[in-house]
N, C-alpha and C positions, 0 to 999 in steps of 0.2 A: 356812748351818747345817752345822757339822762333825759328821758322824755319830758319830765316835768320842768326841768331847767330850760330846755329848748322852748317849751310852750311859754314860759315866763319871758324869755328873751324876745320871742316873736311878738308877744303881746305889746311889748314896749316899742317895737319897730313897726308893727302893723296894727294900730289901734282899732281900725275899722274892719279888720278881717275876722272871720269866724274860725276858731281854732278848736281842735279836738285831739285828745290823745287816746291811743289804744282803741281806735274806732273801727268796728267791723265794716269791711268794704262791700259786703254782699248787698247792702242797701244802695250802693252807688254804681252798680253795674247792671247791664241788661241781662246778664246770665243769672243774676241773683246768687252769685258765688263769690268767695274770696275771704281770706283771713283779715287780720287787723292791720291798720296803718299805725306805726309808732306815733307819728304826729301828722294830722290831716289839716291842711290849710285851705280855706276858701277865700281868696282875695276878692275884694269888692271893687278894686280899681286896677287899672293897668300898672300904676306905680306900685301898688301893693305886690302885684305879681313880680315885677322887676326886682323890688327890694327883697322879696323872699328868695329869689334865685341868687341874688348877690350874697345874702346871709348864708345860704347853704354852701356856696362856693368858698367864701372866706372862712367858714367854720369846718370845711372839709366833711360835710355831712352828705350822705347819699340823697339824691333828689329824684323823685319820680313824678311825671306829669300824668294827670288823669283828666279826661274830658267828660263825655257822657258815659264812658265805659261800655261802648257798644261793640267794639271790635277787639276786645281784650279779655283774656282769662287771667284772673289774679289767683295765684296758687294759695292753697289752704294755710300755709305758714305765714301769710301776710307779707307786708312790705316794710323793710327796715328804713330808718331815716325819715325824711320829710316827703309827704305826698302832697302835691299841689293840685287841687281840684278847681278848674277854671269855670265851673258851671254858672257862677254868678256873673261872669263877664259875658253878657248876652245882648248888648246893644247892637242894633242894625240901623243903618241910615243910607239915604240915597244922595248921590252927588252927580248931577247930570245923568250920564248913562252908566253910572257905576253904582254898585252896592258894596258898602263897607260894613263888615260884620266882625264883631269881637269873637275871639276864639271859642268862648263857651257857649255861644249861640248854637242852636240846632241848625244843621245845614238844611233841614226841611223848612225851618222858619225863614231862613235866608231865601230859599226858593219861592216860598209863598209871598214874601215881601217883594221880591222881584216881580212876581206875577201881578200883585196889586199895584205896583209902580209902572206897569206896562213895559217891563223890560224882559227880554227873552235871552236865554242862554243857560239858565240854571234849572230848566224843567226836569232834566234827568235826575236831579238830586231830591226830587219831591218825596221819595220814599227811603232815602238813606238815613238811618236812625242816629247817626253820630253827630259830633260837634263840628263846627267850622274848622277848628284847629286840628282835630283828628282827621277830617276830610283832606286837609292840605297835607298833613303828615304822611298819609298813605296814598295821596292822589286818588281819592275814592272815585268810584264810577259806577254807573248802572245804565242799562238800556242804551248802550252805544255812546254815552257821553262820559266825560271825566273832568275832574277839577282843572287839569292842565288846559282844557279847551277854553276856559274863561277867566282863569286867574291872572290878574295883572301884577300884583305885588303883595308883600306881607310886611307887617311890622313885627319884629321879633326881638327877643332878648338873648344875648349870648350867655354862656355858662358863667361868665364873669360879672353879669348883671348890666351889660351895656345894650342900649337900644339901637337897633339897626333896621334899615328898610332895604328889602331885597326884592328884585324883580322875579317873576316866575321862572325865567331862564336860569337864574342863579340857584334855583332849588333843585335843578337836575331831575325834573319830574319824568317818570316813566311808569310802566304798568305797576300799580300799587306800591309806588316807591317815591320818596323824595330824599334829599340829603339832610333833612332837618335833624334827625337823630345823630348821624355820624358827624355833623358839624356842631353838635352840642347846643342847638337852638331851641327856643320855646316860642312858638307862634302866638302872638297876642291879638292880631287883627289881620284880616284878609280883605283885599280889594278885588272885586270881580268886575271885569269890563264886559258889559252886555250890549244888547242892541234893542232899540225901540221896537215894540211889537204891539199887537192888539190883544187886549185883555182876554177876550173870548177865545182867541186862537191859542194863547198860552195856556189858559185854563183847560181847554179841550185836550191838549197834549198831556197835561198833568193828571187829569181825571182818568185818561186811558192808562197811563203808567200806574196810577194808584190801583185801578181795578185789576191790572195784571199782577201786581204785587200781592194784593189781598187774596186773590184767587189761588196763587201758586205757592205762597210762602206760609210757613207755620207760625203766624203771628200770635196765635193763642197761647204759646208757651214762651218762657224766657229762653233766649239764645244769644249768641254773639254774631248772628247773621251768617253770611257765607263763610265757611271755615277755611276752604282751600282756594288757592290761586288757580286760574284756568291753565291747564297744561297746553303748550303750543299745539294748535290744531285740534284740540279735544275739549271736552267739558267734564269738569270734575264730578258734577252731579250725575251725569250719564254713566261714567265709569263706576261710581259707587252703586248706582241703581243696577247696572249690569252685573255687579259682583254680588247682587242679592243681599245687600247689607241693610236695606231699609228695615227699621224695626229692631235692629241690633241694639241691645241695651246692656250697660254695665252700671250697677248702682242705680242712680236716678237720672242718668244721661242716656239719651237714645238718638240714633240716626233717624231723622224725621221720616215718617211714612208719607208725608205730603210733598216734601222736597228733599231729595237725597243729599243736597249740598249743605244742609243744615243739621246741626246736632242740638237737640233741645233738652232743657231741664224739665223733666216731667214729674219728678218726685224728690225734691230737696237734694238734688245732685251736688256733690262736692266737685271742686276743680280737679281732683285726682280722678274721679269718675269720668269727667269730661275728657281729660287728657288720655286716659286709658282707651276710650272710644276712638279718639283721633288716631292713636298709634295702631289700633286694631284695623281701622279703615285703611291707613297708609300701607300696612303690611299686606292686607288682603288684596288691594288693588295692585300692589307691586307684584305679588305672586301670580295674579290672574292675567295682568296686561303688561307687566314690566314697565309701569309708569310710576314715577316718583311724584306723589302729591305733596306740594309744598304748602305749608300753612299760610293763610292770609292773616289769620287772627294772631295778635301778639300774646305772648305768654310772659307774665312778669311776676315778681315776688318770689317767695321762698317756699319750697315744698314743706309739707307738715313734718314735724319731728317724729322720728320713729319711736314706737312704744318701747 
């Protein structure tokens, strides 16, 4: 794949999209890490996103989807092929008791829009840092709620570039899982079915959750959020804390001293640093408690070239 040729072809297909080649991805992730994308595409319309998927499929080019980059580690070798960043697709609207949000919108913004529209059901998402598309992709959740509780349907594009509307049931939502990736789908828009509520009641819940998040989570450092899934009947953070791993550091990555479930970038960490800390934590917890910690965070891209 010739990056410049691909860029030129995409310019003719997507005249309104922003396009970059060999773009460092550390500026596009919450961890502030990651190598370069061969070709990075910022579609400005849903049709642009659909057409980009169709182009990648017909050209047999690898395609990677990136939202807000909040629950992902991009390896230091970067990403080959086309990276589709949906952050410009962020429109949110109300339709009766529903909130319809494009995939690039922050799920926090969708939660606040619902509050301001006096609609209840998205309060739990007021502190989740990712995009709407990413939240659907992983059935994101917090403080006892999850996307599956309020998602009605999605507008998605298949890997062949065809638009489809799917109900929440068709996405097979379970704990931190959907079938979006395995079915080769790209979520473009999500419809949330909510309930009418009182603004002050909704705001009070969100204010309480925000205070808990700010008090307990290490928001002062870049991170990918909660790194591990919750083991059945246990808590990953408690296992890591009891393994005396808080403060463990490799390179610029460290197990947070504030919340053991987070690994933070405290000093220009590389993705390799981050992954080395993850593996060390998994190995230590396995040795001490015979529990296998499963990553919640996605790892994508290529490892760095060996010297």
